[in-house]
N, C-alpha and C positions, 0 to 999 in steps of 0.2 A: 095799445101802449101799456107796458107793465106798470103796476103800481109801485110807489116808493117803497112799500113794505117788501114786495117781492124782490125788487132790485137790491134792497138792503140785506135781505136774507141771503141772497146769492153772494154779495160782497163779503158778508160776515163769514160765510162758509169758506170762501176762497182765502180769507185772511187766516182762519184757523188751519186750513191745509198748509198754507205757507209757513205758519209758525211750527207745525209738526215737522215740515221738511227742514226748517232751520235748526230744529232741535237735534236732528240726526238720530242715529241708531241708539237705542237704550232707553232707560227710564228717566223721566224728567218731572219737574214740578212746574206747573204753569199757574201764575197768579195774575189776576186782573183787579186793578184798583180804579174805580170810576169816581171822578171828582167833578162836582158841579156846585159852585158856590160853597156852602157849608156842608154839603152832602159828600160823604166819603164811604162808598160801598166797596166791599172786596169779596172775592171768591177765589178758591184755590182748587185745582184738580191735578191729578196725575195723568201723564200721557206717555205713550210709547211712540218714539219716532222711528222712522221718518214719515210713515204713512198714516193718514187718518182713515180708520175703518170702524165698523161697528163691533168687531170682536174685542172684548175686554175693555171697552171704552169706559172711562170713569163716569159714573152717573152725575157727578158735579160739573161735567163739561157743559151741560145746558145752562147752568148758572153763569159760568164764565162767558158763554156765548151771549147770554142776555145782557150782561154788562157791556160787552162790545157793541151790541145793537143800540144801546142807549146813546153811543157817540153819534150815531146817524139820526136817531129819532128825536132825541131830547137835547142835542148839543153836548157841551161838556167835553171832557177829555178823560181818557183812561191811560193808565200805565200798565204795560204788560211786562211781567218779570218771569224769565225762564231760568230755573235753577237746574244745573246738570252736575251729577256726581262725576268726579274725575278719577282716573286710575291712581292718582297720587293720594287719594283720600280727601282731597279738598273738594269744594263746590264752586263751579263756574256760574257767575250771574251775568245775564245779558238782559237789557231792557229796551223797550220801544215805547214811544208816546203815540197814542192813537186818538185821532180826531176824525169824525165822520168816516170811520172804518178805514182810514189811511194811516199806516204805521210808519213812523219816523224812527230809525235806529238811533240809539244813544251810544256815545263813546264810553269806554271804561271809566274815564274821569267823570263824566256826567252821572253815570250810575253810582260811582263811589260817593260823589257829592250828595246825591239824592238820599242815599241810604246811610251815610255816615255823619251827617250833620243834622243836629236837632233843629227845632223851630226857631231857636234864637241864634243859630249859626255856630253853636259850639260843637266841636268834633265829638261824636258819640261812638265811633266805630274805628276800624272795621270789625265786622263780625269774625270771630276766630275761624280759620279754615276756609274763608271765602276769598275767591279771586274774582275781580271785576274784569269783564272782557268786553271788547267792542261788539255791539250787536250788528249782524249783517243786514244789508238791505233785503227786504223780503220780495220774493218773486211771486206776485199774486196773479194767478190766471183768471181771466174774466169768464 
């Protein structure tokens, strides 16, 4: 029987591949914010969609992967933010909530609320040139 670590590594790898596929063709920025109690860790990497391969892979991808792994090994939740430049010069933002390496897509309104409201509920955004989009459900192959 495979260990929890091996199973989690396979699931994390499948999740990263699904995110790359969801990103589509082109250059993107992938950020992961891991939240557990008062802990708030974040890493950002660049990625080229839609396929995950070793050629030209951002060296910070392993830090992003480690934060995703924490959702399976330590509990807690991570938020994945995918930023994609659009032909209009704007940036599309899509987000997913990840718990135990399972990603739940956020709607455009949920992403807007998360990024445009401060801790006291006061509107702080939106960021100029950013469009919030519904995140697609991810197809994660086992």
